[in-house]
N, C-alpha and C positions, 0 to 999 in steps of 0.2 A: 326244322322240327322242335316239338315240345321237349323241353328239358325234363330230365328225370332224378331222382333222389334214389341213389343205392343203398340198401341197408342189409349188412350180412344176415340176418337174420327174418328179415321179410322180404327180401327181393326188390323188385323197381316200384317205385312208387310216383307217379305225375308230380311234378312243382304246380303246371297249371292249376290243380287243383289242390292246394295246399293247408285242406281243412282240415287235417289230422295231426299235422308240425308239432301244436302247443297240446296235444290231449293225451299223450303217453302211447305207449306200446301197444295198447287193445287194438285202439283205431288203426295204428300203423299195421298190425296184422292183418286188420282186414283191410286196407286198401292197398295192399302191397300184393304184387304178384309175382310170386317166386320163379326165381331165376331157372333156364335149365341145368341139369347138373354139369360139371365140367372138371373132367381130370386134368391137373397142368397146362390148363387152358384149354382144352380142346374140347367142344360138345360132346358127350356121351351118346351114343344112339343103340337102341337095342335091336339085334338081328334077328329073324324065326327065322328055322327053317323053311325054304320053300318062298320066302319074300323077301323083296328089296328094301333097301336102306331108306329110299325114300318114301315107302308105305308108312314110316314111322313118324315124319317130322309132325303130325298132327298132335302127338300124344310124347312131349317130351320127356325121358326122366328124370325125376327130383332128387332120388339116391338113387344107389347100387344096391340092386336085388340079393338078399340074404344067399348066401351060397353061390354067387355069380363067380366066374373068372376073369379075369385082364390079359386080353391080346394084344402085345405090343408087335406093333409091324415097322422094324426099322435096323438100325444099324446097332451093333453091339455096342455098349461103353458109351451111348448117347447122355446128355444130361438130361433130357425128357425119360430115359429109362431110370436112370438113378431115380429122379424125382418121384417117377411112378412106384418104384420099387420102396422110395423110403414111405411115400404116405400111405400108399394101399399095401404093400407086402406082405406086412403082417398078418391083415385081416381077408386076403383075397389070393386067390392063386393066381400068378403071373407067368404067362409064356412070351418066348418071344419068337414070332415066325420070321424065317429069312426069306426075304422076297427073293433073292437070287438060287437059292438051294431049295427052298423049300423045307428045308428043317425047323422042326417044333422043338424047343427046348424050354425047360422048366426053370423060372429066375427064383432065388433066394436074395431074402435082403438081410441076411444075417451078417455077409460081410461088411454090406455097409453102414449096419448098425453098431459095428465092434468099431469101427473106424471113428464113425461119429462119437461114441461113447467114448473112447479113446482121448479126443479133443476134450471134450468135457471134462475128464479129470485133468488133463494137462492145466486147462481154464483154472477150474477149480485149487489146483496147486499152485497158481503162480501168485506172484506177489502185485503186481499189474495187470489189467484186462483193457482193452481196448476194444471196440466195436467201430467196424468201416460200415458204411450204409450207403450205395449208390442205385439208381435206378437199375431194372433189371437189364435194360438193352443199354449202358451205358459202356461204352468202350474202353475208359480208362481204369474202369474199378480195378482191374487185377494190376494192373501196371502200378497206379497207387497204392494199394495192400502191398507191392514187393518193396515199393520204395520206403514204406514205412516199417517194416519189417529190418530193411537194411540197415535204417538208421537206427531203430532197437537194438541190433544186432552189435554197431560200431559204439552205441553207447554203454555198454555191457550189462544191457538187460536179457532176461531169459527169452530168447524167441526160438518157437519150434515150430 
């Protein structure tokens, strides 16, 4: 396959015809094909009453429509649910559909935002701040973070 260049502003650009590379952002915008809208890495599709999901493959969404709601179908408290709430919970209503019982629950991002704000305040008050970065699929990121926290506590540093 032909290689592509991904630009977060303009989408996908083919590398084979890279005439746009040295000309600045305007040719990039003209040559780019916007990526389909993704929420937490999953492609967003529009469903209209009476039509199937497959009918909308030709016109993918580029942004969330004004006033839309998000429906999450999955386990309560999953990492996908948390990311969805943190990213879109303040701008759009988010609902969880329990696929077993069929119960529909409106979710709120307030508790997650307050928890995040607490950690921001702790970091602001700390004398030393460290940042551990690893790939999303890394299996050892949590264990490395736990080990670093244990070393910091043993050394007398403020770890919370």
